[in-house]
C-alpha positions in Angstrom: 15.8 16.9 2.4 13.9 20.0 3.3 16.5 22.3 1.5 18.2 25.3 2.7 20.0 23.7 5.7 18.4 25.0 8.9 16.5 28.0 7.6 13.2 26.1 7.9 13.9 24.7 11.4 11.4 27.1 13.0 8.6 25.8 10.8 9.5 22.2 11.7 9.7 23.1 15.4 6.3 24.9 15.2 4.7 21.7 13.8 6.3 19.7 16.7 5.0 22.2 19.2 1.5 22.1 17.7 1.5 18.3 18.0 2.6 18.4 21.6 0.1 21.1 22.6 -2.9 19.7 20.7 -2.4 15.9 20.3 -0.3 14.7 23.3 -3.3 13.2 25.0 -4.2 11.0 22.1 -0.7 9.6 21.5 -1.8 6.6 23.7 -4.4 5.8 21.1 -1.7 5.6 18.4 0.3 3.3 20.6 -2.6 1.0 21.2 -3.4 0.9 17.5 0.2 0.0 16.7 0.1 -2.8 19.3 -3.1 -4.1 17.7 -1.3 -4.4 14.4 1.8 -6.0 16.0 -0.3 -8.6 17.8 -2.0 -9.6 14.6 1.3 -10.0 12.7 3.4 -11.5 15.5 2.2 -15.1 15.2 2.3 -15.3 11.4 4.7 -17.8 9.7 7.6 -15.9 8.2 7.2 -12.8 10.4 9.8 -12.1 13.0 8.3 -9.6 15.5 9.2 -9.2 19.2 6.1 -7.6 20.8 8.3 -6.1 23.5 9.8 -3.7 20.9 6.4 -2.2 20.1 6.3 0.6 22.6 5.1 3.5 20.5 3.2 4.1 17.3 5.8 2.3 15.2 5.8 -1.4 14.3 8.9 -2.8 12.8 9.1 -6.5 11.7 11.4 -8.7 9.7 10.4 -11.2 7.1 12.0 -14.5 7.5 14.2 -16.1 4.8 11.4 -18.3 3.6 9.0 -15.4 3.2 8.6 -12.7 0.6 11.1 -9.8 1.0 10.1 -6.3 2.3 9.8 -4.8 -1.2 7.2 -7.4 -2.2 5.3 -7.1 1.0 5.2 -3.3 0.6 4.0 -3.5 -3.0 1.3 -6.0 -2.2 0.2 -4.1 0.8 -0.1 -0.9 -1.2 -2.2 -2.7 -3.8 -4.5 -3.8 -1.0 -4.7 -0.2 0.3 -2.3 -0.4 3.2 0.7 1.9 3.3 3.8 0.5 4.9 7.5 1.0 4.0 10.5 -1.1 3.5 13.0 -0.4 6.2 15.6 -2.8 4.8 15.7 -5.7 2.4 13.7 -7.9 4.8 12.3 -5.3 7.2 8.9 -3.6 7.1 7.8 -0.6 9.0 4.2 0.5 9.8 3.3 3.7 11.6 -0.1 4.7 13.2 -1.1 8.3 13.6 -4.0 10.6 14.3 -5.4 10.3 10.7 -5.9 6.5 11.2 -8.8 5.2 13.2 -8.8 2.1 15.3 -11.1 0.4 12.8 -8.8 1.3 10.0 -5.9 -0.2 12.0 -7.9 -3.4 12.4 -8.6 -3.5 8.7 -4.9 -2.7 7.9 -3.8 -5.5 10.2 -6.1 -8.0 8.5 -5.1 -7.0 5.0 -1.4 -7.0 5.9 -1.7 -10.5 7.4 -3.4 -11.7 4.2 -0.6 -10.1 2.1 2.0 -11.9 4.2 0.2 -15.2 4.1 -0.1 -15.2 0.3 3.6 -14.5 0.1 
């Protein structure tokens, strides 16, 4: 994906080291933001989400058989300004990170819930 086999591994490692040295203390904020999104989505009809699995900045949930599929949710979410990805035919993945504030996560959760409700 990055080309050239392992020639660029030092650059990738440097990015990881920078993150650990400069952003480790704020990872907790990303985890809390992911939990906020997960809690908003967990109770929605058609969403299968075990809150016990949300232990980092990644939220993965499945769309039930009666709900829209992942591709439809991703497309509608993107149109609403929320970037999530299809992680399978019925699985959606959302990730929080340092460029996304708590307020943006609240808004994203609200918009994503609306997208899911409208099917």
